[in-house]
N, C-alpha and C positions, 0 to 999 in steps of 0.2 A: 369509625370506619377509616381505614388507611388507603392510601393511593397505591400501595405496593401489592401487586398480584403475584401470588406464589406460582400459579400456573404459567403465567407469561415468563417469569424469570427462569423457571425450570425448562420450558420449551426453548427459549432462546439459548440457554446453556447447552442444550442438546444439539442445537443447530449450529453453534459456533464452529465446531470442527469441520462440518460440511461446507459452511460458507468459506472458511479459510482454504479448504481443499479446492473448492471451485474457483476461488480467486487465483490461487497459484496455478491451477490448471489453465486458466485463461492466459495468464502471463507466460507460462512456459511453452504453450502451443501457439502463441501469437505469430510466430514466424511462418506457420504452415496453415493456419486457419484464421477466420475473422476473430478479432480480439487483439490482445497484446497488453502492453504495459499500462496504458491509460485505463482501459476497461477493467482489467484485473485489479489495478490499484483502487478504482472506485468500489469494486466489490469488497476488497479488503478493508477499505475505510468504513464500510457499512458495519463491520464487526465492532469497531470502536464506537460508532455512533449508537448502535443498538445497545451496547453495553452501558453507555451513559443514560439512555432513555429508560432502561430497565432498572438500573441501580445508580441513581444520580449521586448517592453518597460516596461512592468509590471515586477517589481522585485519580487523575492522570497527570503525569509529569510533563507539562507543556514545554518546559525549558529543555528537557532531554529530547523531546520530539522535534523541537526547533533545531537543536544541534544536529540531530540525525538527518533532518531535511537538508540542512546546509552542506553536510558531509556528502550526502547522496548527490547533490547538485554538482559539487566539485568532482565527484567520481564520474558523473555523466559527461562532464566537460573533458576530463583527462583521459578517459578510457578510449574514445575514438582517436585521439591524438596518439596515444600509445600504440594502438592497433595499426594506425597508418604508418607511423615512423619506425616501429619495431620490425616489421616484416618488409624487407626490401624485395623479396622474391614474389612471385605471383601467389595470389591467395587461393587456397584449396577450398573445396566445399565444406570440409570439416571446420576450417578456420572461420569461414563465413557463418556457419551455423552457430558456433560458439559465440561469435561476436553478437549475432542477433539475439540469441537467448539471454546473454549477459546484459545487453542493453535493455531488452524488455523487462528483465528482472529489476534493474536499477530504476528504470522509469516507473515501474509498478510500485516499488517501495516509495519513491519520491511522491507520486500522486497520492498514495495512501496517506503518507504523513501530511501532505499539503491539505487534502480534504479534511482530515481529522483536525488539523489546526484551525482551518476556516470554520468548521462546525463549532468547535469549542470557543473560538473568538466570538461568534454570534451568540452562543449560549451564555457565556459569562459576561461579556461586556454589553452586548446589545439587549440581551434578555433580562439583564439586571439580577442575575442569580448570584 
């Protein structure tokens, strides 16, 4: 008897696109409805976590994920400064909307990569896998 369930792996494979779509929906509509970067990033991280739980043999490149997280952090710091200093005139509604959506998107991807790194840190180092 194996621990691998074909039904669970196929069902999670079918649900991945919907989870990704829902996570990006939460991120992109965070400026107008409850939700935003943090909540959407947590939903996106659940895709990576369930992928590991269903198929633990498939590896994930943590070094690449850590590099992406650091790059996203720098972008989160630089984008508001660029937005603040680049426009000396008054901000229009469209500029504010673009700023909010872009910040939600950056924060969502940062939270997704951070939660995924934390999970794999616990799984590999604390769990003894």
